[in-house]
N, C-alpha and C positions, 0 to 999 in steps of 0.2 A: 818355645819358638823364637829364634834369634833373628832380628831384622838388621841388614847391614845399612849403614848409613854412608851415602857416597857425597862427598863435598867436592865441588869443583870451584876452582878460583874464577871469579867474574872476569870477563873479558872487557867489561865496561863498567863505569861507575855512574850511576844516576846523578843528574843535576837535582838540586833542592826543588826546582820548579816541576820535576817530573815525579816528587814523592806522592802528591795527591792523586794524580790521574792514575798512576801504578797501583796505588792502594785500592782506589775505587775499581779498577779493572780486576785485580785479585778478589775483591769482595763481590763483584758481579759474577765472576767465574765460581766461587765458592757457593754462593746462593743458588746457582744453577744446579749444583751438585747435592747440597744438603740442606735441610731445614735452617731457618734463621738462628735458633737457639743453639744448634751444633756448630753453626758457623762462628757465633759469637764465642762459644767455648774455644773453638779453635784459634780465633784471633787472640784471645786472652792468653791461652797457652804459649802462643808465639810471643806475646809481650813479656811473659815471664821468663821464657827460654832465653829471649834476647837480652834481658837485663843481666842474667847470669853469664851469658856469653860475653858481654862487653866487659864485665868486671873480671872475668877470667883472663881475658886477652889483653886487657888494658895495661897491666904491669910490664908485658912484654913489649908492647907499642912504646911505652913510656922510655923503656931501656933503649929502643932503637932510635926514638926521636931525640932524646937528650935535649940539648939547647938549640939545635939547628932544625928549623922547619923541614918537613918532608911533604913533597908534592907527589901525588900519584893520581894521573889522569884528571887533573884539575882540582883535586881535592887537596887541601892543605891541612896538615896536622901539625901542630906545634905545641911546645910546653906553655903553660899559662901558670903564673903564680896565684896560689890560693890566698884567701883573705887571712890576714894575720889574727891570731887569736891570743888573748891574754888571760892569766888567772890573777883575780883581784882578791883572792881570798884572805890576804893579810891586812886588808884596810878596814878597820872598824867603822868609819864613817860611811864608807860605801855599804857596808853590811846593814847599817841603820836605815840608810835611804832605801835599800832593796826590801827591807822589812815594811817600811812606809808604803812603797810601790805595791807590794803584795796585798796590802790592806786595802789600799785604793782600788786595785783590780777586783778584790772580793766585794767592796761596795758597789763598784760599777756592775758587777755581774747580779748582785741582789736588786740593783735598781732596775736593770733590764728585764729581770724575772718579774718584778712588780708590774712594769709597763706592759709587758707581753701578756699578763693575766687579767689586766683592766679590759672591761667590756665597754666602759663609756668614761668620757671626761669627767673629772671631779675638780671642785674648787677647794683649794687649801690655803691656809695662812702660812706665808713664809716666816719662818722663825727668826731669821736675821732683820728682816725689813718690816715685818708686820703686814706686808701687803698681801691681798688675796691673789693667788696665782691658779691658772687652770692647768692641771696636769692632764695631758692627753695620753691615751693608750698608744702603744706602739703599732705602726702599720706593717702588716705583713707584705714584704716586697717581693719575695720569691719562696717558692716550696716546690716540691716535686719529689720524684724518685729516681732511682737508678738501679742497675743490676749489680748484685754481689755475686761473685763467683768463688766457691771454696773447692779446692782440689784435695782429693785423698792424698795422704802422705804415704 
């Protein structure tokens, strides 16, 4: 069975201040029609579809906008320069510094893991100063869960 998709050009553009009330209105309407998990799946699908839609249309809009901003019903679309990127692959000193940085990051991760696994504070002798220092376990400041959605291919 083939479904026809009808796309109409909107006769208005929402203001940014209308995004949240509009989304809440759509959510309320959707939740009146289907259960919350089905509504969540529908919203997630719309998000994924919108990402592809924006990426598909963007090159055409970029061509039309060019260097001159386009204003449609109060919405301004203009070209914006991206951040410059450089390749530093030819510099041996930078390569050495990056290796040191990676080692430091690895040491930081190991230390964090140690602190996360500790159950109570421990007094240790600082190898550099000889002083007794108290090492305290890391404090959990946030945890929780979220929903993961996997769509069939």
